[in-house]
C-alpha positions as CSV (number, residue, x, y, z in Angstrom):
1,M,-176.8,-3.4,-63.0
2,T,-177.6,0.5,-64.2
3,R,-175.3,2.8,-65.1
4,L,-177.2,5.1,-62.5
5,D,-176.2,2.5,-60.0
6,E,-172.5,1.8,-61.4
7,I,-172.1,5.9,-60.8
8,R,-174.0,5.7,-57.6
9,A,-171.3,3.4,-56.0
10,M,-168.5,4.7,-57.8
11,E,-169.7,8.1,-56.0
12,A,-170.1,6.7,-52.8
13,E,-166.5,5.5,-52.8
14,L,-165.0,8.3,-54.5
15,L,-166.7,11.6,-53.6
16,L,-166.5,13.7,-50.7
17,P,-170.0,13.5,-49.4
18,T,-171.3,17.2,-50.4
19,Y,-174.9,16.2,-52.3
20,E,-178.0,14.6,-51.2
21,R,-178.8,13.1,-54.7
22,N,-182.4,12.4,-55.7
23,P,-181.5,8.4,-58.0
24,I,-181.9,10.0,-61.2
25,L,-179.0,9.8,-64.0
26,F,-179.5,12.4,-66.6
27,V,-178.0,12.4,-69.9
28,R,-179.3,15.1,-72.2
29,G,-182.0,18.2,-72.1
30,E,-183.8,20.1,-75.0
31,G,-185.9,23.4,-74.3
32,V,-187.3,23.2,-70.5
33,Y,-187.0,19.6,-70.5
34,L,-184.6,17.3,-69.2
35,T,-184.0,13.7,-70.1
36,D,-182.9,10.4,-67.9
37,E,-181.3,7.3,-69.0
38,Q,-184.1,5.3,-69.7
39,G,-185.9,7.8,-71.7
40,E,-188.3,9.5,-69.3
41,K,-188.7,13.4,-69.7
42,Y,-188.8,15.9,-66.9
43,L,-189.7,19.1,-66.5
44,D,-187.3,21.1,-64.9
45,L,-188.7,24.6,-63.2
46,L,-185.3,24.9,-61.3
47,S,-183.3,25.3,-64.4
48,G,-179.9,24.0,-62.5
49,I,-180.7,26.5,-60.1
50,G,-181.2,29.1,-61.9
51,V,-178.3,28.2,-64.6
52,N,-179.9,27.3,-67.6
53,A,-182.0,31.0,-69.0
54,L,-182.2,29.8,-72.4
55,G,-183.4,26.1,-71.2
56,Y,-180.6,23.0,-72.8
57,A,-179.4,22.6,-76.2
58,H,-180.3,26.2,-77.4
59,P,-179.0,26.6,-80.6
60,A,-177.1,30.1,-79.8
61,I,-175.1,28.3,-76.9
62,E,-174.2,25.1,-78.8
63,E,-173.4,27.3,-81.8
64,A,-171.4,29.2,-79.7
65,I,-169.6,26.5,-78.1
66,A,-168.2,25.0,-81.0
67,R,-167.3,28.3,-82.8
68,Q,-165.0,29.4,-79.9
69,S,-164.1,26.0,-78.8
70,R,-162.4,25.9,-82.3
71,A,-160.7,29.4,-82.0
72,L,-159.6,29.6,-78.5
73,I,-160.8,28.3,-74.7
74,H,-158.3,29.4,-72.7
75,T,-155.5,31.9,-72.6
76,S,-154.0,33.9,-70.0
77,N,-155.0,37.0,-68.4
78,L,-151.6,38.4,-68.9
79,Y,-152.7,39.1,-72.5
80,F,-156.1,40.6,-74.8
81,H,-158.9,38.2,-76.2
82,E,-162.0,39.8,-77.5
83,G,-164.9,38.5,-75.5
84,Q,-164.2,40.6,-72.2
85,A,-164.4,43.7,-73.8
86,E,-167.7,43.1,-75.3
87,L,-169.2,41.1,-72.8
88,A,-168.2,44.0,-70.4
89,R,-170.3,46.8,-72.7
90,R,-173.1,44.5,-72.6
91,L,-173.5,44.3,-69.2
92,T,-172.6,47.9,-67.9
93,I,-175.0,49.1,-70.2
94,R,-177.8,46.8,-69.1
95,T,-177.2,47.5,-65.6
96,G,-175.7,51.2,-65.4
97,L,-172.3,50.2,-64.0
98,A,-169.3,51.4,-65.3
99,R,-166.8,48.8,-64.6
100,A,-166.5,45.1,-64.8
101,F,-164.2,42.4,-63.5
102,F,-165.0,38.5,-64.9
103,A,-164.6,35.8,-62.1
104,N,-165.4,31.9,-62.2
105,T,-168.4,31.7,-59.8
106,G,-171.2,33.7,-58.4
107,T,-169.0,33.0,-54.6
108,E,-165.7,34.4,-56.4
109,A,-167.4,37.2,-57.7
110,W,-169.1,38.1,-54.5
111,E,-165.8,37.9,-52.6
112,G,-164.1,40.1,-55.3
113,A,-166.8,42.3,-53.9
114,L,-166.1,42.7,-50.4
115,K,-162.7,43.0,-51.6
116,L,-163.6,45.9,-53.3
117,A,-165.2,47.3,-50.6
118,R,-162.5,47.0,-48.2
119,A,-160.0,48.3,-50.8
120,H,-162.5,51.3,-51.2
121,A,-162.9,52.0,-47.5
122,G,-158.5,52.3,-47.6
123,L,-158.9,54.9,-50.0
124,L,-161.0,56.6,-48.1
125,R,-158.8,57.1,-45.3
126,S,-156.0,57.8,-47.2
127,E,-158.0,60.6,-48.2
128,G,-158.8,61.4,-44.6
129,K,-162.1,60.1,-44.0
130,S,-163.5,58.1,-41.4
131,I,-164.6,55.0,-42.3
132,G,-164.0,51.5,-41.1
133,T,-164.7,47.8,-42.2
134,K,-167.4,46.1,-41.7
135,F,-170.0,44.6,-43.2
136,L,-173.9,44.8,-42.9
137,A,-175.5,41.7,-44.1
138,L,-179.4,40.7,-43.7
139,E,-180.6,37.3,-42.1
140,H,-182.0,35.2,-44.4
141,S,-179.2,36.4,-46.5
142,F,-177.2,33.6,-48.6
143,H,-173.9,34.5,-50.6
144,G,-172.0,31.9,-51.4
145,R,-169.4,29.0,-50.0
146,T,-165.8,30.5,-49.5
147,Y,-164.8,32.1,-46.7
148,G,-165.8,35.9,-47.0
149,S,-169.3,34.5,-49.1
150,V,-170.1,32.5,-46.0
151,S,-168.9,34.9,-43.4
152,T,-171.9,37.2,-44.7
153,T,-174.4,34.6,-45.2
154,H,-176.7,34.3,-42.3
155,K,-177.7,30.6,-42.0
156,A,-175.4,29.3,-39.0
157,K,-175.9,25.9,-40.7
158,Y,-173.4,27.0,-43.7
159,R,-171.3,29.3,-41.4
160,E,-170.7,27.0,-37.9
161,P,-169.1,23.9,-39.1
162,F,-166.0,26.2,-40.6
163,A,-165.6,28.6,-37.7
164,P,-164.2,31.0,-36.8
165,V,-164.9,32.5,-39.9
166,V,-164.3,36.0,-41.6
167,P,-164.4,39.0,-38.6
168,G,-166.5,42.1,-38.9
169,V,-169.5,41.2,-40.3
170,E,-173.3,42.0,-38.2
171,F,-176.6,40.8,-39.6
172,V,-179.4,43.5,-40.1
173,R,-183.1,41.7,-39.3
174,F,-184.7,41.2,-43.1
175,N,-186.3,44.6,-44.2
176,D,-186.1,45.9,-40.5
177,V,-185.7,49.8,-41.2
178,A,-185.0,50.6,-37.7
179,D,-182.7,48.1,-37.2
180,L,-180.8,48.7,-40.4
181,R,-180.1,52.3,-38.8
182,S,-179.5,51.0,-35.0
183,K,-176.6,49.0,-36.5
184,F,-175.2,51.6,-39.2
185,S,-171.9,53.6,-38.6
186,N,-169.4,55.4,-40.3
187,E,-167.3,51.7,-39.4
188,V,-169.5,50.2,-41.9
189,C,-168.1,49.7,-45.1
190,A,-170.4,48.2,-47.0
191,I,-174.3,47.1,-46.9
192,L,-174.7,44.1,-48.3
193,V,-178.3,42.7,-49.4
194,E,-180.6,40.7,-52.5
195,S,-182.7,42.2,-53.9
196,I,-184.8,39.0,-54.1
197,Q,-183.2,36.5,-51.3
198,G,-183.4,33.3,-53.2
199,E,-181.5,30.7,-50.6
200,G,-183.5,32.9,-48.0
201,G,-186.7,31.8,-49.3
202,I,-187.5,34.3,-52.5
203,R,-187.8,37.3,-49.9
204,P,-188.2,40.5,-51.7
205,L,-186.7,43.4,-49.8
206,S,-188.8,46.3,-49.7
207,Q,-189.0,49.8,-51.3
208,E,-188.5,51.8,-48.1
209,F,-185.8,49.4,-46.6
210,F,-183.9,49.4,-50.1
211,A,-184.0,53.0,-50.6
212,E,-182.5,53.2,-46.8
213,A,-179.5,51.0,-47.5
214,R,-178.7,53.7,-50.5
215,A,-179.2,56.4,-48.3
216,L,-177.1,55.6,-45.2
217,A,-174.3,54.7,-47.5
218,D,-174.5,57.6,-49.2
219,S,-174.3,59.4,-46.1
220,T,-170.4,58.2,-45.2
221,G,-169.1,57.1,-48.0
222,A,-169.7,53.4,-48.1
223,L,-171.0,51.1,-50.9
224,L,-174.6,49.7,-51.5
225,I,-173.3,46.2,-52.1
226,V,-175.9,44.0,-54.4
227,D,-176.2,40.0,-54.9
228,E,-177.8,39.4,-58.2
229,I,-176.8,36.4,-58.9
230,Q,-179.7,34.6,-58.7
231,A,-182.1,37.1,-59.4
232,G,-180.3,39.2,-62.1
233,L,-179.8,38.9,-66.0
234,G,-183.4,38.6,-66.8
235,R,-185.0,36.4,-64.1
236,T,-187.3,38.9,-62.8
237,G,-188.4,40.3,-65.9
238,T,-185.3,42.9,-66.0
239,W,-182.0,42.7,-67.0
240,C,-181.5,43.1,-62.4
241,A,-183.7,42.8,-59.9
242,F,-182.9,46.3,-58.4
243,Q,-183.9,47.9,-61.5
244,H,-187.7,47.6,-60.4
245,Y,-187.0,50.2,-56.9
246,G,-184.7,52.6,-59.3
247,I,-182.0,52.2,-57.3
248,L,-178.4,51.8,-58.2
249,P,-175.9,49.9,-56.1
250,D,-172.4,51.3,-56.4
251,I,-171.3,46.8,-56.7
252,T,-173.4,44.5,-58.3
253,T,-172.5,40.4,-58.8
254,L,-173.4,38.0,-61.3
255,A,-173.4,34.8,-62.1
256,K,-175.3,32.1,-62.8
257,P,-177.2,32.1,-65.8
258,L,-174.4,34.8,-67.5
259,A,-172.6,32.1,-69.7
260,G,-175.9,29.1,-70.0
261,G,-174.1,26.7,-67.8
262,I,-170.2,27.8,-68.4
263,P,-168.7,28.8,-65.5
264,L,-168.5,32.7,-65.1
265,G,-169.6,35.2,-62.7
266,A,-168.7,39.2,-62.9
267,I,-168.5,42.4,-61.0
268,L,-170.0,45.5,-61.9
269,C,-168.8,48.7,-60.1
270,T,-169.5,52.6,-60.4
271,E,-165.8,54.7,-61.4
272,E,-166.1,55.7,-57.6
273,V,-165.3,52.2,-56.6
274,A,-162.6,51.3,-59.3
275,R,-160.8,54.1,-58.0
276,A,-160.2,51.2,-55.5
277,I,-157.8,48.5,-57.8
278,H,-154.5,48.5,-59.4
279,P,-153.1,46.2,-61.2
280,G,-152.1,43.1,-58.8
281,M,-154.6,43.5,-56.7
282,H,-157.1,41.2,-57.6
283,G,-156.9,38.2,-60.4
284,T,-158.1,34.7,-61.8
285,T,-156.3,32.4,-64.0
286,F,-159.6,31.3,-65.7
287,G,-162.1,34.0,-64.9
288,G,-163.3,35.8,-68.3
289,G,-162.0,33.5,-70.2
290,P,-162.6,33.3,-74.4
291,L,-165.0,30.4,-74.1
292,A,-167.7,31.8,-71.0
293,C,-167.2,35.4,-72.7
294,A,-167.9,34.1,-75.9
295,V,-171.3,31.8,-74.5
296,A,-172.3,34.9,-72.1
297,I,-172.3,37.3,-75.4
298,A,-174.9,34.4,-77.5
299,V,-176.9,34.6,-73.9
300,V,-177.0,38.1,-73.4
301,D,-177.8,38.7,-76.6
302,T,-180.2,36.1,-77.5
303,I,-181.9,36.7,-74.2
304,E,-182.6,40.7,-76.0
305,K,-183.4,39.2,-79.6
306,D,-185.8,36.9,-78.7
307,N,-187.8,39.4,-75.8
308,L,-187.2,37.0,-72.7
309,L,-187.1,40.0,-70.3
310,R,-191.0,40.8,-71.3
311,N,-191.4,36.8,-71.5
312,A,-189.8,36.3,-68.0
313,A,-192.2,39.1,-66.5
314,E,-195.5,37.8,-68.4
315,V,-195.1,34.1,-67.4
316,G,-193.7,34.9,-64.6
317,E,-196.9,37.4,-63.3
318,Y,-199.2,34.1,-64.9
319,F,-197.0,31.5,-62.6
320,L,-197.6,34.1,-59.6
321,A,-201.4,34.5,-60.1
322,Q,-202.2,30.7,-60.7
323,L,-200.5,29.7,-57.3
324,S,-202.4,32.2,-55.9
325,S,-205.7,30.7,-57.3
326,L,-204.3,27.3,-56.0
327,A,-204.0,29.3,-52.3
328,T,-207.3,30.0,-52.1
329,R,-207.9,26.3,-52.5
330,H,-205.4,24.7,-50.1
331,E,-205.2,26.2,-46.8
332,A,-201.4,24.9,-46.6
333,I,-199.9,27.6,-49.0
334,T,-199.6,30.6,-46.4
335,E,-197.9,33.1,-48.9
336,V,-197.0,32.9,-52.7
337,R,-194.1,35.7,-53.3
338,G,-191.6,36.5,-56.0
339,K,-191.3,38.3,-59.6
340,G,-190.8,37.4,-62.9
341,L,-189.8,33.7,-62.9
342,M,-188.5,33.9,-59.4
343,V,-191.1,31.9,-57.5
344,A,-192.3,30.5,-54.5
345,A,-195.6,29.1,-52.6
346,E,-194.8,29.2,-48.7
347,L,-196.2,25.7,-47.3
348,D,-196.9,25.5,-43.8
349,S,-195.2,22.3,-42.8
350,P,-191.8,21.4,-43.6
351,D,-192.6,17.6,-43.7
352,L,-195.3,19.0,-46.7
353,A,-192.8,21.0,-48.7
354,K,-190.4,18.2,-48.6
355,L,-193.1,15.4,-49.6
356,T,-194.0,17.9,-52.1
357,V,-190.6,18.3,-54.0
358,A,-190.6,14.0,-53.7
359,E,-194.7,13.8,-55.5
360,M,-193.6,16.5,-58.0
361,L,-190.2,14.6,-58.9
362,K,-192.2,11.3,-59.5
363,R,-194.5,13.2,-61.7
364,R,-191.5,14.1,-63.7
365,I,-191.7,17.8,-62.8
366,L,-188.4,19.2,-60.8
367,I,-188.6,21.7,-58.4
368,N,-186.8,21.9,-54.9
369,C,-187.1,23.2,-50.9
370,T,-185.4,25.8,-49.6
371,S,-185.7,27.5,-46.3
372,D,-187.0,24.1,-45.4
373,T,-190.5,25.2,-46.2
374,V,-191.0,27.6,-49.4
375,L,-191.3,25.0,-53.0
376,R,-189.2,27.8,-55.2
377,F,-189.2,27.7,-59.1
378,L,-186.5,29.3,-60.4
379,P,-187.3,27.9,-64.6
380,P,-185.8,28.5,-68.0
381,L,-187.0,32.4,-69.1
382,I,-187.8,30.5,-72.3
383,L,-191.2,28.8,-70.2
384,K,-194.4,29.3,-71.7
385,R,-197.5,29.2,-70.2
386,E,-198.6,25.5,-70.9
387,H,-195.6,24.5,-68.6
388,V,-197.4,26.8,-65.6
389,D,-200.7,24.7,-66.4
390,T,-198.6,21.2,-66.2
391,A,-197.0,22.4,-62.9
392,I,-200.1,24.0,-61.4
393,A,-201.9,20.6,-61.8
394,A,-199.6,18.3,-60.8
395,L,-199.2,20.2,-57.3
396,D,-203.0,20.6,-56.7
397,E,-203.4,17.0,-56.6
398,I,-200.7,16.4,-54.3
399,L,-201.5,19.0,-51.8
400,T,-205.4,17.4,-52.4
401,E,-204.0,13.8,-51.9
402,H,-201.7,14.9,-48.8
403,A,-201.8,18.3,-47.7
404,A,-204.4,16.8,-44.6
405,A,-202.2,14.2,-43.1
406,F,-199.5,17.6,-42.2
407,A,-202.8,19.7,-40.6
408,G,-201.8,20.3,-37.1
409,T,-197.9,20.6,-37.8
410,Q,-198.0,23.7,-39.2
411,T,-195.1,26.8,-38.6
412,A,-196.2,29.3,-40.1
413,P,-199.5,31.1,-40.2
414,K,-201.5,31.9,-43.1
415,A,-200.4,35.1,-45.1
416,G,-201.9,34.1,-48.4
417,G,-202.2,36.5,-51.1
418,H,-199.8,37.5,-54.0
419,N,-196.6,39.7,-52.9
420,N,-195.0,40.3,-56.1
421,G,-192.3,42.4,-54.5
């Protein structure tokens, strides 16, 4: 019995069955590669679902963990430590927002953002303004697994098993300006969007929709809240994906790559929003601890020092171009879209998409499928063109060999082209 067999048996007996794991036991990583127990290397184009922005075994992260673990790993948020203000300074400068709160995860950050919106609406009502408590979220959205987060997540399979979810949420058709206008009123306290939907299939907001959401929120004092948990911190070639649009939200949330694999999430907000919070209204035991903050500072500084925003933009554009070229040779690819190193190729069959992920894994390349038909690529920001070429060659081989078997099972029309949002 291998070590993998032992672990699978133990998990089957002891863990809640929440994951459909692939039968691989990873034991270490370096750069853009993971290594399994047999010593086989895998090109990781998913980076822990957008977490390992600096790849694996990055010396800046290793040094920060070693240094901080020798000094102080945890202290209560009833006291000061050196990390939170330093990290907040870096994030507020790079996002254009004014205040920060640190949580443990993206879903906790989103939950806190929803609480901030309700608290801010209450403050406005106390000042004599007419504003309600309703949220407008988008179809195809995904914001997390806690009750508030899952209540603002569109896909029924995430919400319905846990019903009744938090009330006061209505969903707007994605990028449908008319639908947004028709559903907005002074009963709305916040409009909730992702600049680029991640789990929803790497779908960028249109400029028109984003601008209209900003204008409608401004018209009543409602908030525009942007989830940057997957798209933020350099993945699209800017610190936040909303910066491509020239639109500043009232609140944004960050998490996945923030602390290089150490759990950490962040809420960033304006001074106006911060008026709604006072001590005791919100908190966390572990969020923003010394270790996580020290690593996050190292991550932010390394992204800047190593020009990884530029690398994400340039290699991402190359990746999109190569996928678009592949689409001209394979009718099974209906659309290519994304920004920077947040990239997708949509296929015309969910069965073909599932098979492609499995075939890539056989070739020791890690990707995943989201929204049934979308091949999603979220590689480390240190990715190089030669890694892209390896992936494209593998995809070309797989589609050449297998796509014909799925002809006639298409679920999406051929869109074609290269949509970079």
